[in-house]
N, C-alpha and C positions, 0 to 999 in steps of 0.2 A: 504493500500500500504506500502511495506517495503522499504522506500526511501534509507536508508543507507546500508541495507543488511549486518548487523554486522557479522553474522556467515559466510557468503560467503567471506567477507573481511578477517576474521580470517583465513579461510582455505587457501586462496590465499597468504596471507602474510606468512603463514607457509611454503608454497611451495617456495616462494621467498627466505626466509632465508635458506632453504635447498639447493637452487641453488647457492646462493652468498657467504654464510659464509664459507663453506669449501674451496672455491677458495681463499678467503681472508686469511684464516689460512695457506694455502699452500704457498701463496706469502709471508706472514709474516715469515714463516719458512725459505724461501729462503733468505730473508733479514737477518734474525737471523744468519744463517750459514755464510753468507758473512761477517757480522760484527765480528763474532767469528774468522774467518780466518784472517781478517785484523789485529785484535788485537793480535792474536798469532804471526803473522809474524812481525808486527811492534814493539811489546813489548817483548815477550818472546825470540824470536830468536835474536833480536838486543841486548837485555840486556845480552844475552849469549856471546856477544863479536864480532859479525860480523862487526860492524862498526869499531872496533879497529884493524881488520886484515890489516896488511900492508906487502906487499911482497918486500923483499929486493933484491931478485934476480929473474928476470922473467924467468930464465931457470933452476932453482934449484928445482927439484922434491922433494928432501929430505926436503927442507924448507916448501914446500907446504904440504907434508904429516904431518909434525910436527904441522902446523897450523890446519890441519883437526882434528888431535887427540885432541888438546886443545879445539876446538870448540865442538866436540862430548861430551867431559866430561862436559863442561858447559851446554850443552843442556840437558843432562840426569839429571843434578842437578836443572834444571829450574822448576818453579812452575807447569807448565802444566803436566809434567811427574809425579811429586810427587802427584798431585791431581788425576791423573788417577790411580796411584798405590794404593792410599788410598780408592778411591771410587768403583773401579771395579777390582776384582781379575783377571778375565779373560782378561779384556781389559788392565789391567796393564801389563800382560805378553806380549800382543801384542805391547803395547807402548814401553816396554823396549827392545823388539826385533827389533824395527824399525831400518832399515839400517842407519848408520851414514851419515852425510852430505858429499857430494863430492865437492871438490874445483877444479876449473878449471881456467886457464889463457887463454885469447884470445887476439890475435893481429889482428887489423883491422877486427874484427867480426868473426874470425875463431879460434877455440880452438887449441892452440899449446901445452898445457901442462895440465894434469889432473890426479887426483888420481884414476880416472876411465879410464882405457886405451881405452875403447870403445868410449869415447867422443872425443878423439883427432881427429881433422880434421872436426868436425861438426861445423855448423854455430850457432852463438848465435841467440836467438829470435830477430826478427826484431821489428821495432818500432810499427807495427800494432798489435803485440801480447803482448807487455809490458803494464802492468797496474800500475798506480802510487798508492802507499800506502798513505792513508790520513795522512796529516801532516808530511810527510817524503819525502826525496829526492829519496828513494829507489824505484825501479820498479821491477816487477816480472811477469813472464809468468807462466801459469798453463797448464800442459799437463794432460793426463789421470790419471797418478799416481805420478807426480812429480811437485814440485815447483822449478822454476828456478829464483833465486834472483840475480839481476844484481847490483853490487856495482859501484858507479860512480868512475872514475879514480882519483887517488891522484892528478895528474896534469891535468889541463883543456885540454891541447893539447896532452895528452898522447894517444897512440893508443893501450895501454894494458888495458884490462878489466878483472875484477875478477868476476866469477860467482859461486854461491853456489847452489848446487842441493840438494833438500831435499825431502824425501819420504812424500807423502801426508797423510800417516797414522798418522802422528803426530797430525794433526788437527782433526782426527776422535775421539780422546779421549772424552769420555762422550757424543758421538753423539747420542746414544740411549736415554740417559737422556734428551737431548735437544728435541728429537722427542716426548718423552712423555710429556714434558712441553708444546709443541705446541698442542698436543691433549687435554691437560688440558685447554689450552686457548680456543680451539674450544668449548669444553664442557661448559665452563663458558659463552662464547658468546651466545651459544644457550639458556642457562638457563636465562641469563639476557633478551635476546630477547623475549623468550616465556613469561616471567613474565610480561614484559611491554605490550606485545600483549594481554595478558589476561585482564590487566587493561584497555587497550584501547578498547577492545571488550565490556567490561561492560559499559564503558563510551558511546560508540556508541549506545548501546541498549537504554540508557537513552535519548541520543540526537535524536534517531530515532522518539520518540514521538513528539518532537518539529518539526521535518521535516514533519511528517505526518499531524500535525495540520496545518502547513503552506499550504500544498497541499489542505487540506479540505477547507481552507479559500480562495483558488484560486490563491495562490502565488506559482505556480509550478516552475517558473523560479528561484525565490529566494531559494526554497527548493533544487533544483538541484545544485545551486551554493554552498549552505551551505553543502550539502552532499559531493561534491568534495573536499571542503576545509577540512572538518572533516576527511575524509578518507586519504587525503594527509598528514595532520598533524599527524594522528595516525601512518601511515606508516613510516614517517620520524623518529618519536620518537622511533619506534620499531627497525628500522634498525640502528639508531645511538646508541641506548643502546647496541645492540648486538655487534656491531663493537667496541664500546668503551670498553666493558668488554674484548673483544678479545685482543685488542691492549695493554691495561693496564696490563693484565696478561702476555702477551708476553714480554713487557718491563721489568717487574719484573723478569721474567725468564732470560732475557739477563743480567740484573744486577747480579743476583745470579751466572750465568755462568762465567762472567768475574771475579767476586770476588773469586770464587772457583779456577779458572785457574791461576789467576795472582795476587791475593791479592789486587785488586783494582777494582772499579766499576764506576769510573768517565768517562764520555764521554768528548772528546775534543769538542770545539764549532763546528768545522767542521763536526765531526761525528754526533753530535746531530742534526744539521741542515739537514744532509743527511738522518738521520733516520726519522725525521719528514717528509721530502719530500717523502721518500719511502712509509711511511704509508699513506700520503695524496694521493699518486698515487694509492695505493691499494683501498682506500676509493672511489676514483673517478671511478675506474674500476668496483667496486661492485655497485656503484650508477647507472652507465650507463647500466650494465647488468640488474639490477632491473627494470629500466625504460623500456628497450626494451622488457623484458619478460612480464611486466605488460600490454603492448599493447594487448597481447592475453589474459592474465589471468583476467584483469579487464575490458574487453570490453563487459561484459554482455554476450551476445551470441557470441560465437567464430565466426570469419569470415567464417570458413568452414561450419557453420550451416545456412548461409544465403540462403534464398529460391530464386529460379529463378524468374525473373521478365521479362515481355515482353519488347522487345526493343522499342516498340512504346508507352509504357506507359509514361505519363508526369513525369518530374523530381520529383515532390512532392510525387509521389506514389512509389518511388524506394529507400526507406531507406536501404534495405538490400544491394542493389548494391553499395550504397555510402559508405558502411563499408567494403566491400570485399577487397579493396585495402590494408587495414591495415595488412592483412595476410602476405604480402611480406616484411614488415619492419623487423620483427625478422629474416626472412630468409637472407636478405641482410646484416643484422648486423652480424650474425654468419659467413656468407661467407667472409665478409671483415675482421672480427676478425681472421679467419684462414689464409687468404691470407697475411695480413699485419703483422702477427707474425714475419715474416722474414724481415720486412722493414729496421730494423737497422743493419742487419748483412750480407746482400747480398754481398757487396764488400769485407767484412772481410772474409766470408767463401770462396769466390773466391780466396782470397790471400792464404788461407791454401791449396787449391787445385792447386794453380798456378804452372805450369811448363813452361819452356821457349817456347813461341809461336813465330815462325819466323816472323819478321816484326812488332811485337807488343811489346811496352814497358810494364813493370809490371803495371804501373798506368793505362795505357789504357786498359789493359786486365781486371783490376778490375772493370771497368765500363761496360764491355760487358754484364753481366747478366741483369743489369738494362736497358740498351739500347735495347737489343733484346726483353726483356719482354714487354716494352712499345711500341715497334714497332709492335709486334704481337697483342697487345691490340688494337692499331689503325687499323690494317688490319682487325681484327675480327669485329670491329664496322662498318667499311666501307662496308664490304661485307654482313653483316647480316641483313641490313635493308630490302632488297628484300625478304629474307627468312622469316623475321618476318611478312611481309605483306601477303605472300602466305600461310604460314603454321601456323601462330599464334606464341604465346610466348613459347609454350611447347617444341617443338623440339630444338630450340637454347638453352633454359634453361637447358634441360636435357643433351645435348651434352656438353654445357659449364661446367656444374658441373663435368661430367666425365673427361673432359680434365684437369680441374683444379685439381681434385683429383689425376689423373695420373701424372701431372706435379709435384705436391707436393711430392708424393711418390718417383718419379724419382730423385727429388732434394735431398731427404733423402739418397738415395742409390748411387748417382752419384759418380763414382770412380775418375774422373779427371775433369779438368777445362772445356774441350770442351763438355763433356756430361752434366755438370752442366748448361752450357749456353743453350744447347738443352732443358733441362728440364724446364728452365725458359721460353723458347719460347712456349712450349706446355702449360704451366700454363697461360702465357699471352694471348694466343688465347682463351682458355677457359674462362679466366677472362672477356675478352671483350664480348664474346657471352652471358655469364650469366648476366652481368651488363645491356646490352641492352635489353635482354629478360625480366629482372625484371621490367624495365621501361615500356616495352610493356604490361606486366600484369597490371600495375597501370593504364595505358592509357585505356586499354580495359574495366576495371571495375570502371571507373569514368565517370562522366558526366560534363556538363559545370559548375556545381556548385562546384564540388568536385575535379576537376582535379589538380588545383594548390595545394590544401590541400594534395591530394594523393602524388604528387611528393615531397612536403615538408616532409611528413612522410618518404618517401623512403630515401631521402638524409640525414635526421636526423639519421636514422638507419645506413646508410652507413658511415657517419663520426664518429658515436659512435663506430662502429666496428673497424674503422681504429685507433682511439685513443687507445682503449683497446688492439688491436693487437700489436701496436708499443711498448707499455709499458710492457705488459705481455711477449711478445717474448724476449725482452731484459733481463728481469729477468730470464727467463728459460735458455737463452743462457749463461748467466754468471755462472749459477750454474750447469747446466746439459749438456752444450755443444750445438753447432750449429745444429748437426743432430737431436737432440730432438725437436728443434724448427720446423723443416720441417715436422717431423712426427706428432707433435701435430697439426700443421696447416692442414695437410691432414685429420686428424681425425675430426677436426671441420668442414671442408668442407663436410665430410661424414654425419655429423649430419644434414646438410642442406637437404640432400637427404631424410633422415627420416622425417624431419619436413615437407618437401614438400608433401610426401605421406599422412601425417596426415591432414595438414591444407590447402594445395593448391589444393586438388583434385577437389573441387567444382569449382575452378577457370578455369578448363579446359572447362567446358560446361556452365559456368555461364553467366550472362548477360554482354553485352558489350556496349560501347558507340555507339551512332549512327554514321554511316559512314559519313565522311565529303564530301562535294561537291568538285569538282576539284578546286584547287587554283593555283595561280601564273601562271605558264606556261600553265597549263591546261585551264585556263580561257582566256588566251590571245594567245593561239596557239604558244607557244614557241617564244616569240617576239625577244629574243636575244639568241646567242649561248653561250655555256660554255666558249669558248675562249674569247669572248667579255667580259664576266663577269670577268674572270681571269685577263684580261688586263686593267680593270678599275683602274684608279689612286687611288681611295679611297680604293678599295679592296686590291690593292698591298700595300698601306700604312698601313692599319690595320693588314694585314697578316704578313708582313715582319718587321714592326717597332713596333708592339704591341704584337700580338699573339705569334709570334716566340720567341722574347726575354723573354716574361713572362713564356712560357713553358720551355725554357732552364733554366731559373733561378729556377723555382719551382722544377722540377724533378732533374736537375743536382745537385742543392744544397742539397735538402732534402734526396734524395735516394743514392747519391754518396758522395758528399763532406763532409756532416756532419758526417756520420759514419767513414769515412777514416781519416778525420782531427782530430776528437776527439779521435779516437783510437791511432793515432800517438802521441798525447800528453799525453797518458796514462789514458784517461777517461774510466771507466768501462762501460760495455754494458748497465747496468741499467740507468746510467746517460744519455747515448745517447738516449735511449728510452724515457726518461722523457722530454728531449729537443724536440724530434720530436713530442711529444704529443702537444706541444704548438701550432703548426700549425693547427691541427685538432680542438683544443679548440677555436682558433680564428674564424675558418670557421663555427663552430657549434653555438657559442654564439654571435658572432659579425656579422656574415654574413647576417642574416635577417635584422638587424638594418641598416647595411651599404647598403643593397639592397634597402630598403625603401627610404633611403636618396638619393641614385643614381636615383631612379625612379622620384624623385621630380625635378631633375636638367633638364634644358631645352634642353641640348645637352649631349649625352653620351660621347663626347670628354672630358668633364670635369672630370667625375669619372675615365675615362681611364688615364687621365693625373695624377690625384692624386694617383691612384694605381701604375702607372709606377714610379712616384717620390718616393713612399715608397719602391718599389722594388730596385731602384738604391741606396737609402740611406741604405738599408739593407746591401749591399756589401761595401759601402763607410764607414760604421761603423767600418770596420776592420782597418781603419787608426788609430783610437784612442783606440780600444779595441782589445783583443786577447783571445784565448782559449775559455773556456766555456762561458764567458760573451759575447764575440763577436758572437759566434754561436747562443746563446739563443736570443740575440737582433735581429739578422738577421732572425731567424725563425719566431719570432713574427711579424716583419715588413713584411716578405713575406706573412704571413697569412693575415694580413690586406690588403696588396697589392692585393692578389687574391680575397678578398671580394669585392674590387672595380672593378677589371678589367674583371673578368670572365663573369658575366652576362651583363656587359656594352658593352663588345666587341660584343657579340652575338646580343644585341639590336641594336647596331650601324650598323652592317651588314644588319640586317633585315629591317632597316629603309632606306636603300639606294635604289634609283630608280632601279638600275640594279638588285638588289635582288628581287624586286617586279615583275620585268619583267621576270626574269628567273624562279622564284618560290622559296618560302621561304625554303622549305625542301632541294632542291638542293643547294641553295646558302649557307645555313648554313653547310651542309655536306662538300662542297668544301672548305669553309673557315676554318673549323676545321682541315682540312688536314695539315694546317701550324703548328698547335699546336702539331699534331702527329710527324711531322718532328722535332720540337723543343724538344719534350720529348725524342726522340732518340738521338739527338745531345747533349743534356744537359750533360749526364755523360761523353761523350767523351771530351767536352770542359773543364769540371772541372778536368778531368784526367790530362790534360796538366797543369793546375794550381797546382795540387798536386805535379807534378814533378819539379816545380820551387824551387830554393833555398830559395826564400822569398815568401812564400805562401800569407801572408797578403797583400803584395804589389800587387800580381797578382789579388787577389780578389777585391782590391780597384780599380785597372785598369778596371776590368770587370764592376764594378759599374759605373765608368765613361762612359764606352761605352754604358751601358744600359741607362744612363741619356741622352746621345746624341740621341739615338733612340726615347726616349720619346719626346724630343724637336722637332725632325724631323717630328714625326707623327703629332704634333700639327700644324706645319708649312705647311706640304704637304697635309694633309687630309682635305677635305671639310666638312662643317657641314652637317650632315645627314638631310633628310627630316623628320619633326616631324610625329609621327604616326597618329596624329589627323588632319593633314593638308590636308583635303580632297579637298580643293579648288585648290591646286597646283598639286596634283598627283592623278591619278585615283586609286580608291580603288581596290585592288586585291581580297580581301576577301569579299564575299557578306555580306551585313549588317546583315542578319539573321544568319550568320554562325560565330561561335566563333573560334578564333585561337586554343583554346584548343580542338577542334574537328578534329584536323589533324589526319592523319593515324598514327598508332602506331609507325612506323619507323621514321616518321618525328618528331613527338612529342618527341620520345625517344632521337633522335639525338640532338634535341634542349636542352633537359634537361640534357643530359650527358655532355654537354659542360660546365656545372657549376662546374665541379670537375676536376681541373687540374691534379690531381694525376692519373686519370684513363681515362680522355677523350682523 
């Protein structure tokens, strides 16, 4: 027996390196270019005298032209132009022919005087578009071919602003050389990775004898554990060495570039920390992609190769069926990767398309894409349960993918704000269909032993995709623009179609879980009406005082407030993406631990209270913190809050007597409608906060209101009936029937409630 399969391991690790290392090199190049741009603007341009420009007469065009001439001469004598002239003859000509900087004066945000007559009357870039340069008070906006550098006014209360417009071609000097350096970094990364992989393969061949000996001696369990650890260690060392060589080479290239351009290579402490954070983000993205792809590559037999098994066969004879659910994990990972690429830029892109909409303020309009998208997600989930029951998972999955793809492409090409909102509605509807159908697939191809494990696999892939999407999309947006993000997201969704045709074909006709007997209302003849359920005091309390505030907090803060607030204070898109990643990391790594802790508590009111308390503290933290620190702290606390409240809210509702009488599926579906409403209202509520003069005070007040709802829930809601209290309440589910044997739509709607971002 070949316990470790060294050659198979080597082939699959090679494929993983081919998949992950180029993406890491590309993202490193994006970071490289951003650092070069920041250094050029903050060092070369400012050293040329921009900081020293002072306008004596705000209406004297001749004085402005004289300042422009002086600045142009200093720029052409700067190190970056000299380096370009020395290193590249052709590029030197382009650099020396770059149009000189244009100076403009603006009063109250409108240009009144400029050396470029076409700028007169134009608006200055607003706060959402201005990015702060590291270590400097200067801010700048980036258009397709220009930098717009805004100098702070000489007097704090002055309404006159000076803007320097510079051709982007100045930062393109030696761009081809930097691209070659990144290709070199990629080549060295592959060389290091393959060298270590060769050594690890030889080591595994030797260790394989040890594993086979253990199997021959009857210790198959120990041999399997040893094989897993050996392969995991070899894989980690291979990937770490490849990425280490890539990053070290890239860092040396950055140092050489800065030395060539500016005569210095030292990072400031802030820049160094930012660079380390960027590379750590890239490593995390590569790690998550490798993990998700390894689900298929290292599964032995691919899920698509599973052989059909009779539905009446006992669980012990269905190993193939128990592994088929794994095929959906990479699909949902790629799907969420594509959808959440735009997570950090939706309100910011809406701002760029914004035109006056009668009756709507600018801040309210910026939240429309997010609100409409999540409204359509909720509608799709609400109406697709019956479709899933009648037709299976394939039709809603296929239609959902097509709608999501169409919505992504429409977002890419949307010419105005209203059409952009419509594109997000289409995408949201497809999003909801696909997500519910994916869970229907897992429910169909798992049994009582594997259903929980199958759903855990699905949501692990889901959160990993969201994390990678938020971070990668932010980096792409910062370098290539927002339109490129939507196009890339659509292409990733398209890859899910190709993946489904290869790996999910067998799932169409494969084995499914046994049909569940009628539960809840079916077993008791619909003992209560829907209206009686909705009028129950405990249902009202958990819906209005827990589910609704939690949904408003999560979606409103994550998808609207964080991008808008951080952009307003000058944070780059990459920083926004990194902060949003913290939420997914909490849900991915701490969610299971918190869930087990909540399961041990006698009443679900306790974890609901803890989660609500953490959510309110997240907003109250704005009293003592501000900017990036306040937002990062709030995102982490909201992640912890959601770990406590999401599953606990559902468990609380399912343990209520009225839920057992109505039927668990119906009860949970009706209850989750409150979170859908909260997800729609969240962006609208936070839009009002962004419009306040004191945003921090407004967020703190919202935190206080959230805390009040947490306390009211504890006071007004009764303790639920324990699940195992069979002496006090009649069991709704037959003893021989497991809850995990619900119909696909009911089980899916139960599982989907564990993700506030989409449920």
